C-alpha positions, 0 to 999 in steps of 0.5 A: 542639261542645266542651261543654255545660251546662244551666240549669233552666227552670221550668214554667208554664201558659197559657190560650187567648187571648180572640179577638174576630172569630175567624171571620175567621181563615183555617183554615190560619192557625188550624191553625198557631197551634193548637199554641201556643194549645192547650197548657195545661201546660208542664213544667219544661225545660232551656236548653242552653248550648253552649260552642264553641271556634274558631268563626265568627259570620256574619250574624244569629248563624249559627255555623260551624267552620273546615270551614264546618260549621254549628252547628245550635243557632245556626239560628233561623228562618234559611232554607236560602238564608240559611244558604248565603249566610252560608257563602259569605260566610265562605268568601270572607272566609277566602280574603281573610284578612280575619277579625277574631279575639276571644280569651276567651269571648263570649256570643252574643246574636244570632239571626234577627230581630236588627233587630226590637225584640221579638226582641231584647228577649225572645229575645236579651237574656235570654241575657246574663242567663243568663251575667251572673255571668261577664260582670260578673266580666270572664270573658266578653263579650256579642256583640250586633247593631249596626244598625237598633236603634241604642242599644237593645241596648247600653242594655238590656244596661247596665240588665241590669248588663252593663259597657260594656267587656264589650259587643261590637257585630257588624255581620254580617261574619265574626268568629272567636271562641276560645270562644263560648257559644250558648244553645238552648231558651230561646225558639222564636219564636211557640211557646215562651218560658221564664219565664227571659225574664221574669226577665231583663226584670224585672232590666232594669226593676228600677231604672226607676220606673213612669210615671204613664200608666194607658192607653197606645195604641201607635201604628203610624200611618205604618207598613205595618201600621196601622189605617185612619184611625189618625190620627183614632183617636189624636186621639180616644183622646188626648181620652179620656185615653189616652197615645198613643206610638210607642215606637220614637222614645223612649229605652229607659228612657222606654219601660220607665217608660211601660209599667211604670205602664200598666194597659191597653196597646193597639195594632196587633200589632208590635214596639212592643207588645212593651213590654207585657212591662213592664206589671204584672199584671193589666194589660189588653192589647188587640192588634189583629191582621190576620186572616191573621197567624200570630203568638202571640208577644205572647200568650205574653208576656202569659200569662207576665206574667199579663195580661188579654189580648184579641186583635181580629182584623181584615180588611185592605184595599189592597195590602200595603206591607211584606214580609209579606202582612199588612203592609196597613191593618186595616179596623175601624170607629172605633166598633168599635175604641173598643168594644174599649177600654172 
């Protein structure tokens, strides 16, 4: 590494979540989440910005030097197999002499999970906020993931204040950079989120007026991890005055406006529920979760935002239809679901 500088990260506190049906959580899953749930006081920290020279970016933000040596700060939940595959991909591109080059300074806003809306919003976008003066002054570019998220990365960077001419999309193919800024310590998925993340999201949402909806149900109907009979539930909630949405089909600005006005946000844990980060305190958040899903990400977002957060753990039925064992229908009776929403 060629140089580093530090950004101060404020102290913060968290409370253990209110968990209903906690007895359904397997012991090993509960043990995995305990370090996050059990830590109350988080002291001031440091986000380290690594200024690397003459390096390559491959895949979901992995960084290698000319000797194919990995830059450790770029590793974020990547498996050894993924790292080795990226190294081989870079080696093949070097042998073919087919690597584009970018001069100047670029801020890396790509990490593991680059195709996930929640990962982008809370873990990649805020890195650009830390470097915003240099980016707005034309002294740095932003490298963001080009793929399943469509317009979301560019639109959110635009709301943050990044000029479009300073944005560079990356499709995962090896690219060489004269200088690359890599952040370390801002987030650790499911375990740590710096308050600086919320500062960045506040800036993104600042110019978007709040919408009128007070109660928002985030639907996952038709997706792998959803509530059994969620279609019936959505119809009932609509009749009770809830606004039922699937945020993935909405423009980013509309998503922000909707959640910015919400006083109660509920739904099955998933990427769309990450929009709770735009809901003001002390909004209620009710997250329905598989009993065996070891996830604390949205609880952390709610804690940093100052929400009244409740988690409802549910048993699952049927065969998983997604890549994870918890990507199956949640079996919770409709009367029980409604009782958690009153």
